[in-house]
Each structure stands twice: as structure tokens, then as C-alpha cells.
N, C-alpha and C positions, 0 to 999 in steps of 0.2 A: 461651404461650410458646414460639416455633418453634426449633428443633435446629439449630445456625451448619452452613452448607452449606460444603461443600468445593469449594473456588475449581478452575474446569475447567481443563485444563494442556491445551498440544498435544501432549501424551501420552497424554492418559486414555483415548481410546478403544483404543489399544495397550497399556496398561501395564501387563498380564499376561506380552505376547508378550518386552516390554524387562524384564519383570523377570525373567525364564526367559532370557530372553538374556545377564543378569548373573549370574546363578548360572551358566552356563555358564562363563562368565569367569572368574570366580572357582575355580571348578573348576580352570580351567587356569593359574590363579595356583598352586592351592596343588600341582600335579603338577612346575609348577617348578622349586616351594621342594622336594620329592619328589628330583626329577632333580636338583637341588645338593647334598641332603644323601644319596643315592647316589655323589656324585662321578660324574658322567656329565661327558659329552663338549663341550666350553662351546660347539661350532658347534651341539651338539643343543638346549643350553639357549637357546641366542644365534636359533632358529629358533625357537623356542615364544615366544620374546617378541615375535618380530614377528609371531607370530600372535595373540598376544593387541591389540598396538597395534592389526591391521589390526580386530581384532571389537572394538574401543572408538573407531576411529575408524566404524564403518558405527552403532554405535548413539547415538556425537556424529551424523553425519549424519542418525538417522532424528530424531531429535530438535529438529536446526537443521529441517529441513521440516517437524514439526507446529507450531513457534514461530511461520514464517514465515507458514504456513497457518491456524494458531488464535490465535495470540496477537498477531501483527502487525496481523492483518485487525481486532482486538478492540481495539488500540490506536487503530489509523486512525481508526476507528468515536466512540470519546473526544479524537479530538484532536492523538494522541500518537504519529502515524507517526514521523515524523522522532526525535523519543528512542528508538523503538524499535526503529527503523533503525541508529542508533547505536549501541545495546545488543547489536543480533546483531551487528554489523558487532566488533566491537569481541571478541565470545566466537569470533565467527571467527579472528580476528587471533591471539589465545591458542590456538585451537588448531592453526593453522599453525605456530608458533613453535617446537614439539617440535624437538629433535633440535638 
């Protein structure tokens, strides 16, 4: 009996880096919570929020890149290129609707 295999994702090769980046972002969010708790100046809090949004955008672009290079490539090989392209463009649309 063979053990079930974990699927390979577009981010699998850089998963450790991705997790480290997400942990840093998590720390930044906790820092903002402390800033609010300490009654820090509004603009300073907003500046930190902007930095977190930029960091998340960078994570999202990396995930999109991995998806395009790996997942869509696999989907195309399986005859699902149009489905995969539509799915990715919907994700891009959701990312762009922020704000």
C-alpha cells in the first residue's frame, strides 16, 4: 500500500521562502496591533499598513508566477488551458479590486 502523495503546487519549490515571508508579514500585522494599542499616530499606522499591503502584493505576484509556470503548464498538458487561464484571470481580477 503506497502513501498518498502531496500534490506539487507552483510554489512548492519556494515553499520555505514563502512561509518565511508570510511569517514576517504576520509579525508586521502584530506590530500594527501594538501601535494601535499604544495610541500611535494615525499616519504611522497607515504607513505600516501600506508596507504590509506591498508585502502581500509581492507574495501574490510570486504565487501567480508559480501558477502560470507550473499549474497552467500542467493544465495545458491535460487539455485544460482555457479553464486554467480563466481561473487565473479571475484571481488577478480579485487582486486588482482592492481599495
